[in-house]
C-alpha positions in Angstrom: 0.0 0.0 0.0 2.9 2.3 0.6 1.5 4.9 2.9 1.3 5.8 6.6 -2.0 7.2 7.9 -1.4 10.7 9.1 -3.3 11.8 12.3 -5.4 14.3 10.3 -6.7 11.4 8.2 -8.0 9.4 11.1 -11.5 9.8 12.5 -11.2 11.3 16.0 -10.8 8.8 18.8 -11.2 5.9 16.5 -7.9 4.6 15.2 -4.8 4.9 17.3 -1.3 3.9 16.1 0.7 1.4 18.1 3.5 4.1 17.8 1.5 6.7 19.6 3.3 7.7 22.8 6.3 5.5 22.1 9.6 7.0 23.2 12.5 6.7 20.7 15.4 4.6 21.6 18.6 6.3 22.9 21.7 5.1 21.2 24.8 6.2 23.0 28.3 6.5 21.4 29.4 3.5 23.5 26.5 1.4 22.1 27.3 2.4 18.5 31.0 1.6 19.1 29.9 -1.8 20.4 28.0 -2.5 17.2 30.9 -1.6 15.1 33.2 -4.0 17.1 30.8 -6.8 16.4 30.0 -6.2 12.7 32.5 -3.7 11.3 31.1 -1.0 9.0 30.1 -3.2 6.0 27.3 -5.0 7.9 25.7 -2.0 9.6 23.3 0.6 8.2 22.8 3.9 10.0 22.1 6.3 7.0 18.6 7.7 7.4 17.8 7.3 3.7 18.9 3.7 3.6 17.0 3.0 6.8 13.7 3.9 5.0 13.8 0.5 3.3 13.3 -1.1 6.7 10.6 1.2 8.2 7.8 -1.4 7.6 7.0 -4.8 6.2 4.2 -5.8 4.0 1.8 -4.0 6.4 2.5 -0.5 5.3 -0.1 1.4 7.4 2.3 1.7 10.3 5.9 2.9 9.5 8.8 3.6 11.8 12.5 3.6 10.9 14.9 1.6 13.0 18.0 3.5 14.2 20.4 0.8 13.1 20.1 -2.3 10.9 22.7 -5.0 11.3 23.3 -8.1 9.2 24.8 -11.0 11.2 26.2 -14.0 9.4 26.8 -16.2 12.5 25.0 -17.2 15.6 27.8 -15.7 17.6 27.1 -12.2 16.2 23.4 -12.6 17.0 24.2 -13.5 20.6 26.6 -10.5 20.8 24.1 -7.9 19.5 21.3 -9.2 21.7 23.5 -8.9 24.8 24.6 -5.5 23.8 21.0 -4.3 23.3 20.1 -5.6 26.8 23.1 -4.0 28.3 22.1 -0.6 26.9 18.3 -1.1 27.2 17.9 -0.7 23.4 14.9 -2.4 21.8 15.6 -4.8 18.9 13.5 -6.8 16.4 14.5 -9.7 14.1 13.5 -9.4 10.4 13.6 -11.9 7.6 12.4 -10.9 4.1 9.9 -8.4 5.4 6.9 -10.1 3.7 4.8 -10.1 6.9 1.4 -8.6 6.4 0.7 -7.7 10.0 3.6 -5.5 11.1 5.5 -8.3 12.7 8.8 -6.7 12.1 7.8 -3.1 12.6 10.6 -1.5 14.7 8.3 0.0 17.3 10.5 2.5 19.2 13.3 2.3 16.7 16.4 0.7 18.1 18.1 -2.2 16.3 16.8 -4.3 13.5 18.5 -7.7 13.2 18.2 -8.6 9.5 18.8 -12.3 9.1 19.0 -12.4 5.3 22.7 -13.2 5.2 22.1 -16.3 7.4 20.7 -18.3 4.5 22.7 -21.6 4.3 21.3 -25.1 4.1 23.5 -26.7 6.7 22.4 -30.3 6.3 20.0 -32.4 4.3 19.4 -35.9 5.8 17.1 -37.9 3.5 17.5 -41.1 5.4 16.2 -39.5 8.6 14.0 -37.0 6.8 15.2 -33.7 8.1 17.2 -30.7 7.0 19.0 -28.0 9.1 18.7 -24.5 7.7 19.5 -21.0 8.7 16.5 -18.6 9.3 17.3 -16.3 6.3 16.9 -19.2 3.8 14.1 -18.4 1.3 11.4 -21.0 1.5 11.5 -22.0 -2.2 15.3 -22.4 -2.2 14.9 -25.4 0.1 12.3 -26.8 -2.3 14.7 -26.4 -5.2 17.6 -28.0 -3.2 15.4 -31.1 -2.6 14.4 -31.7 -6.2 15.4 -35.2 -7.3 15.6 -36.5 -3.7 12.0 -37.8 -3.6 11.3 -35.5 -0.7 10.1 -31.9 -0.1 9.4 -29.4 2.7 5.6 -29.2 2.8 4.8 -25.6 4.0 4.5 -23.5 0.9 3.1 -20.0 1.6 2.0 -18.1 -1.5 5.0 -15.8 -0.9 7.4 -18.8 -0.8 9.5 -17.2 -3.6 10.5 -14.4 -1.1 9.6 -15.4 2.4 12.1 -17.0 4.7 12.0 -20.1 6.9 12.7 -18.0 9.9 9.8 -15.8 9.1 7.6 -18.8 8.6 8.8 -20.1 12.0 7.9 -16.8 13.6 4.3 -16.5 12.3 3.5 -20.3 11.9 2.8 -19.7 8.2 0.4 -21.7 6.1 -0.1 -22.0 2.4 -2.2 -23.8 -0.2 -1.2 -27.3 0.8 -1.7 -26.9 4.6 -5.2 -28.4 4.2 -3.6 -31.9 4.0 -0.1 -31.4 5.3 -0.5 -28.9 8.1 1.1 -25.5 8.9 4.7 -24.7 9.7 4.6 -26.0 13.3 3.7 -29.5 12.0 7.1 -29.5 10.1 9.5 -28.0 12.7 11.5 -30.6 14.7 13.6 -28.1 16.6 15.3 -24.8 16.6 18.4 -22.9 17.9 17.3 -19.7 19.5 19.0 -16.7 21.1 16.8 -15.7 24.0 16.2 -12.0 24.7 18.9 -12.0 27.4 21.5 -13.3 25.0 21.4 -17.0 26.1 21.8 -19.5 23.3 19.5 -22.5 23.7 18.3 -25.4 21.6 14.8 -26.6 21.4 14.0 -30.1 20.2 16.2 -31.6 17.4 16.2 -34.1 14.6 14.2 -36.8 16.4 10.5 -37.0 16.0 9.7 -36.3 19.7 11.5 -35.2 22.8 10.4 -35.6 26.4 9.1 -32.7 28.5 7.2 -29.6 27.5 6.9 -28.7 23.8 9.0 -25.6 23.8 9.5 -25.9 20.0 5.7 -25.7 19.5 5.6 -22.7 21.9 8.2 -20.7 20.0 6.7 -21.4 16.5 4.2 -18.6 16.0 5.5 -16.4 18.8 6.2 -13.7 16.3 9.8 -12.9 17.5 8.7 -12.0 21.0 10.6 -14.9 22.6 13.9 -14.4 20.9 15.8 -14.7 17.6 15.9 -17.9 15.8 19.3 -18.8 14.3 18.9 -22.4 13.1 15.9 -24.6 12.3 15.5 -28.4 12.0 12.7 -29.0 9.5 10.9 -32.2 8.7 11.0 -33.5 5.1 8.0 -35.2 3.6 8.1 -37.9 0.9 6.9 -36.8 -2.5 3.5 -38.2 -3.4 3.4 -40.8 -6.2 0.9 -38.9 -8.2 -1.1 -35.7 -8.5 -4.4 -34.8 -10.0 -4.9 -31.0 -10.4 -8.4 -29.7 -11.4 -10.0 -26.4 -12.0 -13.7 -26.0 -11.4 -15.4 -23.0 -13.1 -18.5 -21.6 -11.4 -21.1 -19.0 -12.2 -21.5 -18.0 -8.6 -19.3 -17.9 -5.5 -22.0 -19.5 -3.5 -22.0 -22.6 -5.7 -18.2 -22.8 -5.4 -18.3 -22.6 -1.6 -21.1 -25.3 -1.5 -18.9 -27.5 -3.6 -16.0 -27.1 -1.1 -18.2 -28.2 1.7 -19.5 -31.1 -0.3 -15.9 -32.3 -1.0 -14.8 -32.1 2.6 -18.1 -33.7 3.7 -17.5 -36.6 1.4 -14.4 -37.5 3.4 -11.9 -36.5 0.7 -8.8 -34.7 2.1 -7.4 -32.8 -0.9 -3.9 -31.5 -0.9 -5.3 -28.1 -1.7 -8.6 -26.3 -2.3 -8.1 -22.7 -3.4 -10.8 -20.3 -4.6 -10.3 -17.1 -6.7 -13.3 -14.9 -7.5 -14.0 -13.0 -10.8 -11.9 -10.0 -9.9 -8.8 -12.0 -9.3 -9.5 -14.1 -12.4 -9.3 -11.1 -14.6 -6.1 -9.8 -13.1 -4.4 -13.3 -13.2 -5.5 -13.9 -16.8 -4.2 -10.6 -18.0 -0.9 -11.4 -16.2 -0.4 -15.0 -17.2 -2.7 -15.8 -20.1 -3.7 -19.3 -18.8 -7.1 -19.3 -20.4 -9.3 -18.6 -17.4 -12.9 -17.7 -18.4 -13.4 -14.0 -17.8 -17.1 -14.4 -17.3 -16.8 -16.8 -14.4 -17.8 -15.7 -10.9 -15.2 -18.0 -9.3 -12.7 -20.8 -10.0 -11.8 -23.5 -7.6 -8.3 -24.9 -7.8 -8.3 -28.5 -6.5 -5.5 -31.0 -6.0 -5.4 -34.5 -4.7 -2.2 -36.4 -4.3 -1.1 -39.9 -3.1 -1.0 -43.3 -4.6 -1.8 -43.6 -8.3 -4.5 -46.2 -7.6 -6.3 -43.7 -5.4 -6.0 -40.2 -6.9 -8.1 -41.0 -10.1 -11.1 -42.1 -8.0 -10.9 -39.0 -5.8 -10.5 -36.7 -8.8 -13.6 -38.3 -10.4 -15.5 -37.9 -7.2 -14.6 -34.2 -6.9 -15.6 -33.6 -10.5 -19.0 -35.1 -9.8 -19.5 -33.1 -6.6 -18.5 -29.8 -8.4 -20.9 -30.6 -11.2 -23.7 -31.4 -8.8 -23.1 -28.0 -7.1 -23.3 -25.9 -10.2 -19.9 -26.0 -11.9 -20.3 -25.4 -15.5 -17.0 -27.0 -16.3 -14.1 -28.8 -14.6 -10.8 -28.9 -16.3 -7.9 -31.2 -15.6 -4.2 -30.3 -15.8 -2.9 -32.9 -18.1 0.8 -32.2 -18.0 3.3 -31.1 -15.3 3.7 -27.9 -17.2 -0.1 -27.1 -17.0 -0.1 -28.0 -13.3 2.9 -25.7 -12.7 1.2 -22.8 -14.5 -2.0 -23.3 -12.5 -0.1 -23.0 -9.3 1.9 -20.1 -10.6 -1.3 -18.3 -11.3 -2.6 -18.9 -7.7 0.6 -18.1 -5.9 1.3 -14.9 -7.9 -2.3 -13.7 -7.7 -1.4 -11.0 -5.3 1.3 -9.7 -7.6 -1.4 -9.3 -10.3 -3.6 -7.1 -8.1 -1.6 -4.0 -9.1 -3.5 -4.2 -12.4 -6.7 -3.6 -10.5 -5.8 -0.7 -8.2 -3.0 1.5 -7.0 -3.3 0.3 -3.4 -4.8 -2.7 -1.7 -5.2 -4.3 1.7 -5.1 -8.0 2.2 -7.0 -9.5 5.2 -6.5 -12.9 6.8 -9.6 -14.1 8.6 -10.7 -17.7 9.3 -14.1 -19.2 9.6 -15.4 -22.8 9.8 -15.7 -24.2 6.3 -19.4 -24.5 6.6 -19.7 -20.7 7.2 -17.8 -19.7 4.0 -21.0 -18.8 2.1 -22.0 -16.5 5.0 -18.7 -14.7 5.3 -18.5 -14.2 1.5 -22.1 -12.8 1.5 -21.1 -10.5 4.3 -18.0 -9.3 2.4 -20.2 -8.5 -0.5 -22.5 -6.5 1.8 -19.5 -4.6 3.3 -18.2 -3.9 -0.2 -21.5 -2.3 -1.2 -22.0 -0.5 2.1 -18.6 1.2 2.0 -18.5 1.6 -1.8 -15.2 -0.4 -2.0 -14.2 -3.0 -4.5 -13.2 -6.2 -2.7 -11.9 -9.3 -4.5 -11.2 -12.7 -2.9 -8.6 -15.4 -3.1 -8.3 -17.8 -0.2 -7.4 -21.2 1.2 -11.0 -22.4 1.0 -10.3 -25.9 2.3 -9.4 -24.7 5.8 -11.6 -21.6 5.9 -8.7 -19.1 5.6 -10.1 -16.2 3.7 -8.0 -13.4 2.1 -10.4 -10.6 1.0 -8.4 -7.9 -0.8 -9.7 -4.4 -0.5 -8.9 -2.1 -3.4 -8.5 1.7 -3.0 -6.5 4.8 -3.8 -4.2 5.8 -0.9 -4.3 9.4 -2.1 -7.9 9.7 -1.0 -8.3 10.0 2.8 -11.9 9.0 2.7 -11.1 5.8 0.9 -8.5 5.0 3.6 -11.1 5.6 6.3 -13.6 3.3 4.5 -11.0 0.5 4.1 -10.2 0.6 7.8 -13.8 0.4 8.7 -14.5 -2.4 6.2 -11.5 -4.4 7.4 -12.6 -4.1 11.0 -16.1 -5.3 10.1 -14.9 -8.3 8.1 -12.5 -9.5 10.8 -15.2 -8.9 13.5 -17.6 -11.0 11.6 -15.1 -13.8 11.3 -15.0 -13.9 15.1 -18.8 -13.9 15.3 -19.0 -16.9 13.0 -16.7 -18.9 15.3 -13.4 -18.1 13.6 -10.3 -16.0 14.1 -8.7 -12.9 12.7 -5.6 -14.7 11.4 -4.8 -18.0 9.8 -1.2 -17.4 8.9 -0.2 -13.7 8.9 -0.1 -13.4 12.7 -1.2 -10.6 15.0 1.8 -8.4 14.8 0.7 -4.8 15.5 -2.1 -4.9 13.1 -4.7 -6.9 15.1 -3.8 -6.2 18.7 -7.3 -4.7 19.3 -9.0 -8.0 18.4 -7.1 -10.1 21.0 -9.5 -9.2 23.8 -12.4 -10.4 21.6 -10.7 -13.7 20.9 -9.4 -14.4 24.5 -10.5 -13.8 28.1 -8.6 -11.5 30.4 -7.2 -14.6 32.1 -6.0 -16.0 28.8 -4.2 -12.8 27.9 -2.7 -12.5 31.4 -1.3 -16.1 31.1 0.1 -15.3 27.7 1.7 -12.2 29.1 3.2 -14.1 31.9 4.7 -16.7 29.5 6.1 -13.9 27.4 7.7 -12.3 30.5 9.4 -15.6 31.4 11.5 -15.3 28.2 11.3 -11.6 27.5 10.9 -9.8 30.9 12.4 -6.5 29.8 10.2 -6.5 26.6 13.1 -5.2 24.6 12.7 -8.0 22.1 10.0 -7.2 19.5 8.2 -4.7 21.8 4.4 -4.0 21.4 3.7 -7.1 19.3 1.1 -9.8 19.4 -0.4 -9.0 22.8 -2.4 -5.9 23.8 -0.6 -6.1 27.1 2.8 -5.6 25.5 4.9 -2.9 27.0 7.2 -0.6 25.1 10.9 -0.5 24.6 12.0 -1.3 28.1 9.7 1.2 29.7 6.8 0.5 32.0 4.1 -1.9 30.8 1.2 -0.3 29.2 -2.2 -0.6 30.9 -4.0 -3.9 30.4 -6.7 -2.5 28.2 -7.6 -3.1 24.6 -6.4 -0.4 22.2 -8.9 0.9 19.7 -8.9 -0.5 16.2 -6.7 1.7 14.2 -5.2 -0.3 11.3 -5.9 -3.0 8.8 
């Protein structure tokens, strides 16, 4: 979206920035000398213009420059910079590729940003024991490419896998199209090496399938950088399926498509993926990739089953029958690996094609039970009409993870206001339908105000106490994930819910 909402553009007493009232970090000459001793000059950025690149992630409503960006290449350097920040009471935040859509690596209070992009090695691939050891800055798809020909793959495949990093996936417990069958990131993490906020280096789990005691690995996955800085990850490798069948159902209404989704799941089929794109996305994707999508369709449903050759044909035929019974006017089959690859390219790069529809857009990340998909989509259409905004949809339909995309012009303050209100209503409705405000993007700073609707005061208090065990000074990723988060080493903020102020 590329903008920061200025105070004069916000309705009075309605939207408050997480940055409001935050005191800037104080970097003393001794602290800066310490940074140079650790990194030298080549791996440090302090120039104000260069720092602008790091003032936000994919959530561009809130922006704030860090004071320093450092680029460690070793675990030892991460330990050293974390200890230095604690010694001088300077906030710090880890960052991967910056593809987060919830402000997870927003440098609230400035301070130090620890960019892990140079820690991108694959340290080991062990096919026999089905695991790999990677550094956090490794781009997700680079692991996929390294495993080609081995008969194995790393299952989590976020739509941004060509840019997002394993460390970022670890932080937000990312999903992706194939999580319906294979699960989200936490289901594929065996262990991690983590630098705790006090500079202690610790190892969680390891290459074995299970370890005794509490599941600290599972606790850290999805903690959004509030428990420390991940420096190494043990990931589970999954055997490649013997066969695939990839189908494209074409529907004249979104309601028919969502009913087909419920019917497929209700029939006991567990597809590898069920992805829906509505008419607005179809037009943008077709203009970008020329696959042959019908421009008059209201929705297309990308379906994939995988497994043994003897099983996938029967499941594919059953899905074709169910789609036809629920209004599909046509179901196409990808007959070659090239056609399958192009179909998935269209889906995973759909967000990149949105620029053809509007100069600015906001992507939301709600979740509802699968059976409530028709209701939430009907509600999104009502919101679109009520706020006079164009909203297009692409989502992981099989697990109820919706991604409505609100299109607007950031130069118009009134459109910004309407986008904020519409986003708020959509996410609130997801909660009302028994769902959640995030399926894979995380809470970050974007959705802090919804946490008290999702959890009780006791729940939030317990979460805060767990965070304080690992991060008592709250210098590590301050003001993230919990509305009770304090700021930048100062006193904790009051345990009240901030007003909704962002997308």
